[in-house]
C-alpha positions as CSV (number, residue, x, y, z in Angstrom):
1,X,-11.5,16.9,-25.8
2,X,-10.9,13.6,-24.0
3,X,-13.3,12.2,-21.4
4,X,-12.2,11.5,-17.9
5,X,-12.3,7.8,-18.7
6,X,-10.0,8.2,-21.7
7,X,-7.6,10.5,-19.8
8,X,-7.4,8.1,-16.8
9,X,-6.8,5.1,-18.9
10,X,-4.0,6.7,-20.9
11,X,-2.4,8.1,-17.7
12,X,-2.6,4.7,-15.9
13,X,-1.0,2.8,-18.7
14,X,1.8,5.4,-19.1
15,X,2.4,5.2,-15.4
16,X,2.7,1.4,-15.6
17,X,-0.1,0.7,-13.2
18,X,-2.7,-2.0,-13.3
19,X,-6.3,-1.3,-12.3
20,X,-5.8,-3.1,-8.9
21,X,-2.7,-1.1,-8.2
22,X,-4.4,2.2,-9.0
23,X,-7.4,1.1,-6.9
24,X,-5.1,0.5,-3.9
25,X,-3.6,4.0,-4.2
26,X,-7.1,5.5,-4.3
27,X,-8.5,3.3,-1.5
28,X,-11.4,2.0,-3.7
29,X,-12.2,-1.3,-5.3
30,X,-10.9,-2.5,-8.7
31,X,-14.5,-2.5,-9.9
32,X,-14.7,1.3,-9.2
33,X,-11.7,2.0,-11.4
34,X,-13.0,-0.4,-14.1
35,X,-16.3,1.4,-14.1
36,X,-14.6,4.8,-14.3
37,X,-12.4,3.8,-17.2
38,X,-15.5,2.4,-19.0
39,X,-17.3,5.7,-18.7
40,X,-20.0,4.4,-16.4
41,X,-19.0,6.9,-13.7
42,X,-18.7,10.6,-14.8
43,X,-18.1,12.3,-11.5
44,X,-16.5,10.0,-8.9
45,X,-16.7,10.9,-5.3
46,X,-12.9,10.4,-5.0
47,X,-12.1,12.9,-7.8
48,X,-9.9,15.0,-5.5
49,X,-7.8,11.9,-4.5
50,X,-7.6,10.8,-8.1
51,X,-6.3,14.3,-9.1
52,X,-3.8,14.2,-6.3
53,X,-2.5,10.7,-7.4
54,X,-2.3,11.9,-11.1
55,X,-0.7,15.3,-10.2
56,X,-3.6,17.0,-11.9
57,X,-5.9,20.0,-11.3
58,X,-9.2,18.5,-10.3
59,X,-11.3,21.0,-12.4
60,X,-9.2,20.4,-15.5
61,X,-9.3,16.7,-14.9
62,X,-13.1,16.7,-14.6
63,X,-13.5,18.9,-17.7
64,X,-11.2,16.9,-19.9
65,X,-8.6,19.6,-20.2
66,X,-5.8,17.8,-18.3
67,X,-3.0,16.4,-20.5
68,X,-0.9,13.8,-18.6
69,X,2.9,14.4,-18.7
70,X,5.3,11.6,-19.3
71,X,6.1,9.6,-16.2
72,X,9.1,10.9,-14.2
73,X,12.4,9.0,-14.6
74,X,13.9,7.4,-11.6
75,X,16.2,9.7,-9.6
76,X,19.9,8.8,-9.9
77,X,21.9,8.0,-6.8
78,X,24.4,10.7,-5.9
79,X,27.6,9.8,-4.0
80,X,26.0,6.5,-2.9
81,X,23.1,8.2,-1.1
82,X,19.9,6.3,-1.2
83,X,17.6,9.0,0.3
84,X,16.3,10.4,-3.0
85,X,16.3,7.2,-5.0
86,X,13.1,5.6,-6.2
87,X,14.3,2.2,-5.1
88,X,11.9,1.2,-2.3
89,X,9.7,-1.6,-3.5
90,X,5.9,-1.6,-2.9
91,X,4.5,-5.1,-2.6
92,X,1.0,-6.1,-3.5
93,X,-1.7,-7.5,-1.3
94,X,-5.3,-8.5,-1.7
95,X,-8.0,-8.6,1.0
96,X,-8.7,-12.2,2.1
97,X,-11.3,-12.0,4.7
98,X,-10.7,-13.0,8.3
99,X,-7.5,-15.0,7.4
100,X,-5.6,-11.8,6.6
101,X,-4.2,-10.5,3.3
102,X,-2.7,-12.6,0.6
103,X,0.7,-11.1,-0.1
104,X,2.7,-11.3,-3.3
105,X,6.4,-10.3,-3.2
106,X,6.7,-8.9,-6.7
107,X,7.0,-5.1,-6.6
108,X,4.0,-3.3,-8.1
109,X,5.9,0.0,-8.1
110,X,8.9,1.7,-6.7
111,X,8.8,4.9,-4.6
112,X,11.3,7.4,-3.3
113,X,13.1,6.0,-0.3
114,X,12.1,8.0,2.9
115,X,14.6,9.0,5.6
116,X,13.6,6.2,8.1
117,X,14.6,3.6,5.6
118,X,17.5,5.4,3.9
119,X,20.1,2.7,4.4
120,X,17.9,-0.3,5.5
121,X,18.5,-3.5,3.6
122,X,15.4,-5.3,2.3
123,X,13.1,-2.5,3.4
124,X,9.7,-2.2,1.6
125,X,6.3,-0.7,1.7
126,X,2.8,-2.2,1.5
127,X,-0.7,-0.8,1.0
128,X,-3.4,-1.2,3.6
129,X,-6.3,-3.0,2.0
130,X,-8.7,-3.6,4.9
131,X,-10.2,-1.7,7.8
132,X,-9.1,-3.8,10.8
133,X,-6.8,-1.1,12.1
134,X,-9.0,1.9,11.5
135,X,-8.9,4.7,12.5
136,X,-5.1,4.3,12.9
137,X,-4.7,3.1,9.3
138,X,-7.3,3.3,6.5
139,X,-7.6,1.5,3.2
140,X,-5.1,3.0,0.7
141,X,-2.6,4.1,3.3
142,X,1.0,3.1,2.5
143,X,3.0,1.4,5.4
144,X,6.8,1.6,5.6
145,X,8.3,-1.7,6.8
146,X,11.7,-2.1,8.5
147,X,12.7,-5.8,8.4
148,X,15.9,-5.3,10.4
149,X,14.8,-3.4,13.5
150,X,13.6,-5.6,16.5
151,X,9.9,-5.6,17.2
152,X,8.6,-4.8,20.7
153,X,5.2,-4.7,22.5
154,X,3.2,-1.6,21.9
155,X,4.4,-1.2,18.3
156,X,2.6,-2.0,15.1
157,X,3.9,-5.0,13.1
158,X,3.5,-6.9,9.9
159,X,3.0,-10.6,10.7
160,X,3.5,-12.9,7.7
161,X,2.2,-16.5,7.9
162,X,2.9,-19.2,5.3
163,X,-0.5,-20.8,4.5
164,X,-0.9,-24.5,3.6
165,X,-1.7,-23.7,0.0
166,X,1.6,-22.0,-0.4
167,X,0.3,-18.4,-0.3
168,X,1.7,-15.9,2.2
169,X,-0.9,-14.3,4.4
170,X,-0.3,-11.2,6.6
171,X,-1.8,-9.1,9.3
172,X,-1.0,-5.5,10.3
173,X,-1.6,-5.4,14.0
174,X,-0.4,-4.0,17.3
175,X,2.0,-6.3,19.1
176,X,0.8,-6.9,22.7
177,X,3.2,-9.6,23.7
178,X,5.5,-12.3,22.4
179,X,7.5,-15.2,23.7
180,X,9.1,-18.4,22.4
181,X,5.7,-20.0,21.9
182,X,3.2,-17.4,20.7
183,X,2.4,-13.8,19.7
184,X,-0.5,-11.8,21.1
185,X,-1.9,-9.2,18.7
186,X,-4.4,-6.4,19.0
187,X,-6.6,-5.0,16.2
188,X,-8.8,-1.9,16.5
189,X,-11.8,-2.6,14.2
190,X,-13.5,-4.5,15.7
191,X,-11.5,-4.2,18.9
192,X,-10.1,-7.5,19.9
193,X,-7.0,-9.4,20.8
194,X,-5.9,-12.9,19.6
195,X,-2.9,-15.2,19.7
196,X,-0.9,-17.0,17.0
197,X,1.7,-19.7,17.4
198,X,5.3,-18.6,16.7
199,X,5.7,-21.8,14.6
200,X,3.1,-20.3,12.1
201,X,5.0,-17.1,11.7
202,X,7.4,-16.9,8.8
203,X,8.3,-13.2,9.2
204,X,7.6,-10.5,11.8
205,X,8.5,-6.9,10.8
206,X,8.2,-3.5,12.4
207,X,6.0,-0.7,10.9
208,X,8.1,2.5,11.1
209,X,5.9,5.0,9.2
210,X,2.9,5.6,7.0
211,X,1.9,7.7,4.0
212,X,-1.7,8.6,4.6
213,X,-4.2,8.3,1.8
214,X,-5.6,11.8,1.8
C-alpha cells in the first residue's frame, strides 16, 4: 500500500504538474507540497482540497487506497466549437511583495474553455497568488481574463507592467478611474487606492470570471 507522499508524487508527475503549479492549485506554498511529498506531513490540513484536485476520495487518499487514473486526453473540437476544448492557457505567476506578481507567459497547463471566453482570441487564465483582493479573491482562485473587452471603472482588471529588469509584473485590482495619463486602482486588503502612470502599463485586461479554490 502506497503512502500519501508516494501517491501524490506519482499523480503529480503523471498530470504534468510541477510542485509550484500544484501548490498554486491548492492555495499553499511550494514548501508545503515539497514536505508532503517527502513524507514529513502525514495528514495535511488541506486534504479535502487535495482530494478534489486529484479527483480522489479523501478517505481512500489518506489511507493509501487511491490509485490515480491516467490523465484525461484533451477534448477534440467538434464542428469548430471551442466551448469544450481544453485550449485555454493558464499562465504562471509568483508572489513578488509590494511590487506585484512576476508573470511568465509560458502556459503551465491548459483548461477547458468556459462559456464567457468561448470564442475570445488570446484569452487566458491566471492563479491568484497573494491576498491583496481578499475576500473577493483568495490565493489559489483561478481568474478568467478577457483581453479584447474594454475595461471600465468599477470592474476588476489585470494590470501588467514591464519592469526595468525585463520581467513583467502584474496586479489584480479594481479599476477606479483612468485617463490618458494615469490609472487609479483599488485593493481590498489592506484597503487602499493608488495611481500608476499609463506610460508604465504594457497591458490592461478585464477579469470576467473566477473559479474559486474550494
